[in-house]
C-alpha positions in Angstrom: 68.8 89.9 82.8 68.1 91.0 86.7 71.0 92.0 88.9 71.1 92.0 92.9 69.8 94.9 94.9 71.8 95.7 98.0 69.9 97.5 100.6 72.9 98.2 102.6 74.1 100.4 99.7 71.4 102.9 99.7 72.2 106.3 100.8 76.1 105.4 101.3 78.7 107.9 100.4 80.6 106.0 97.6 83.9 107.7 96.1 84.8 106.4 92.4 88.5 107.4 91.0 88.3 107.4 87.3 84.7 107.4 87.1 84.3 109.7 84.1 84.4 106.6 81.5 84.8 102.9 81.0 84.8 100.7 83.9 84.7 104.0 86.3 81.5 105.2 84.5 79.9 101.7 84.8 80.6 101.6 88.5 79.2 105.4 89.0 76.2 104.3 87.2 75.8 101.0 89.3 76.2 102.6 92.6 73.8 105.4 91.6 71.0 102.8 90.7 71.4 101.3 94.1 70.5 104.6 95.7 73.9 105.5 96.8 75.4 109.1 96.9 78.3 108.8 94.6 81.3 111.3 94.0 83.6 110.5 91.1 87.0 112.0 90.6 88.6 112.5 87.2 90.3 114.8 84.6 88.1 114.0 81.7 85.9 116.8 81.9 83.7 116.2 79.1 83.1 112.7 79.5 82.4 113.1 83.5 80.0 116.0 82.8 78.2 114.1 80.2 77.8 111.1 82.4 76.3 113.5 85.3 74.0 114.7 82.9 73.1 111.1 82.1 72.5 110.2 85.6 70.7 113.3 86.7 67.6 111.6 87.5 68.9 109.1 89.8 67.8 109.4 93.7 71.1 110.7 94.1 72.5 112.5 91.2 76.3 111.6 90.8 78.7 114.5 91.5 81.9 115.0 89.4 85.1 116.5 90.7 87.9 117.4 88.7 90.9 115.8 90.5 94.3 115.2 89.2 95.2 112.0 91.2 99.0 112.8 91.0 98.7 115.5 93.2 98.2 114.4 96.8 97.1 118.1 97.9 94.3 117.9 95.1 93.4 114.3 96.5 93.0 115.5 100.2 91.0 118.7 99.1 88.7 116.6 97.2 88.0 114.0 100.0 87.9 117.2 102.3 85.1 118.2 100.0 83.2 115.2 99.8 83.2 114.4 103.5 82.0 118.0 104.3 79.1 117.6 101.9 78.1 113.9 102.5 79.1 113.9 106.1 80.9 110.6 105.8 82.8 108.4 103.4 81.7 104.8 103.3 83.2 103.3 100.0 86.4 103.9 98.1 86.8 102.4 94.6 90.6 103.1 93.6 89.9 102.7 89.8 91.8 105.4 87.8 94.7 103.9 85.7 96.3 104.2 82.4 97.8 101.0 80.4 99.9 102.8 77.9 102.2 100.7 76.1 105.9 101.2 76.2 109.2 99.7 75.3 111.5 99.0 78.5 114.6 100.1 76.8 112.9 103.7 76.7 112.0 104.1 80.0 113.5 106.9 81.8 113.5 107.8 85.4 110.8 110.5 85.0 108.6 108.0 82.8 108.8 105.6 85.7 107.9 108.4 88.3 105.1 109.5 86.0 103.7 105.8 85.4 103.9 105.2 89.2 101.8 108.3 89.9 99.3 107.3 87.6 98.8 103.7 88.2 99.9 102.9 92.0 100.8 106.3 94.5 97.1 107.8 94.2 95.8 104.1 95.2 97.6 104.7 98.7 96.7 108.1 99.3 93.1 108.2 98.4 92.8 105.2 100.8 94.6 107.1 103.4 92.3 110.0 103.0 89.5 107.7 102.8 90.2 105.4 106.0 90.9 108.6 108.1 87.1 109.4 107.5 86.0 105.6 107.8 87.9 105.0 111.1 85.7 107.3 113.0 82.7 105.4 111.7 84.2 102.1 112.6 83.4 100.8 109.1 84.1 101.2 105.5 85.2 99.2 102.2 87.9 100.1 100.0 88.2 98.3 96.8 91.6 98.5 94.7 91.3 97.7 91.0 94.3 95.2 90.0 94.8 93.7 86.5 95.1 90.2 84.8 98.1 91.7 82.9 101.0 90.7 85.3 99.4 87.2 86.2 99.6 86.7 82.3 103.1 88.6 81.5 101.7 90.3 78.5 104.0 92.4 76.5 105.0 96.0 76.5 103.3 96.7 79.9 106.3 96.3 82.3 105.8 99.5 84.4 101.8 98.8 84.2 102.0 95.6 85.6 104.6 96.6 88.2 102.0 99.1 89.6 99.3 96.4 89.2 101.4 93.7 91.1 102.2 96.2 93.9 98.5 96.9 94.4 97.6 93.3 95.4 100.4 94.1 98.1 99.0 97.1 99.0 95.5 95.7 99.4 96.9 93.0 102.0 99.0 95.7 103.9 95.9 98.0 104.4 93.7 95.4 105.1 95.7 94.3 108.0 96.5 97.8 109.4 92.7 99.0 108.9 91.0 95.9 110.1 91.1 96.9 113.6 89.0 100.0 112.6 86.3 97.6 110.9 87.5 98.8 107.3 87.7 96.0 104.5 90.2 96.3 101.6 90.0 94.0 98.7 91.2 93.9 95.2 89.3 93.4 92.0 91.1 92.1 89.0 89.5 92.2 85.8 90.3 90.3 82.8 90.0 91.9 79.2 87.1 94.3 79.4 85.6 95.7 76.4 85.7 99.3 77.0 85.8 102.1 74.2 89.7 102.8 74.9 90.4 99.0 74.6 88.6 98.4 71.4 89.9 101.7 69.8 93.6 101.4 70.7 94.1 97.6 71.6 91.7 95.0 70.0 91.1 93.9 66.5 88.9 90.9 65.1 92.0 88.7 65.1 92.7 89.5 68.9 89.4 89.2 69.8 89.1 85.6 68.4 92.5 84.7 70.3 91.1 86.0 73.6 87.8 84.3 73.4 89.6 81.2 72.7 91.8 81.5 75.6 89.1 82.0 78.2 87.0 79.3 79.9 84.1 81.5 79.0 84.0 82.4 75.4 82.3 85.6 76.2 83.6 89.0 76.6 83.7 90.8 79.4 81.7 94.3 79.8 82.3 97.0 82.4 79.0 96.2 84.1 80.5 92.6 84.9 83.4 94.5 86.8 80.8 96.9 88.4 78.7 93.8 89.9 81.5 92.4 91.7 82.5 95.7 93.3 78.9 96.4 94.3 78.9 93.2 96.5 82.4 93.9 97.9 81.0 97.3 98.7 78.0 96.0 100.6 77.2 94.5 103.5 76.9 91.1 102.0 80.6 91.1 101.9 81.1 91.8 105.5 83.8 89.2 106.1 85.5 89.7 103.0 89.0 91.4 103.2 92.6 91.1 102.0 91.5 89.3 99.0 91.7 89.2 95.1 88.5 88.5 93.3 88.8 87.7 89.5 86.6 88.9 86.9 88.4 87.2 84.0 85.9 84.6 82.4 88.6 82.1 83.3 91.4 83.6 81.2 94.4 83.4 84.0 95.1 79.7 84.7 92.8 78.5 81.6 
């Protein structure tokens, strides 16, 4: 199967959060194959360093920066380092998240704050850091990763769904405020994606069968399918796309 080439992504500086594994790693690889200069933030050192090695032969070898996204000072330091090395930031993909299950009656204030820091707060502060550089260029693309979960009201994910619902509001607000600087902001909403983590922790043959039956397309979604939508939204082909949500869920929601 062949996929689109986006000339406008060549040599662009792209930042991907949570890029060391899963969907994030697929994005890092996809952008690198387009000739982009990719920097990815994560705390999973082993996975991230392995990804660097795997993609070392690309025209621009992706670069890993260890960054705890719960630390706003670390976010600013990372974006300073990227902008200093690359001279600009053209694309931000706010991908990092964690969908740990939890029981509503066991949630403490401390756990609430930690889940919001992991799944929501960093998306704003990464966007803030990126947009401060993008506005001098009068262009840029910020892509926030949402989730199908809150649209479907899935169980044992109340805090995760709260954060992911808020991300769609965050996208709309930033799109309005940043549009005057030529910066586009969109949300990609993945369905059930077949990542190693999902397959290890949450999926079984029975749940797989139920999932496929509920989707309009009875095919599994892989990380590369999410990456392909992100490439489009990052490119000049999507020059008039902003403040919107783009589903990649094989027709699960609303089926």
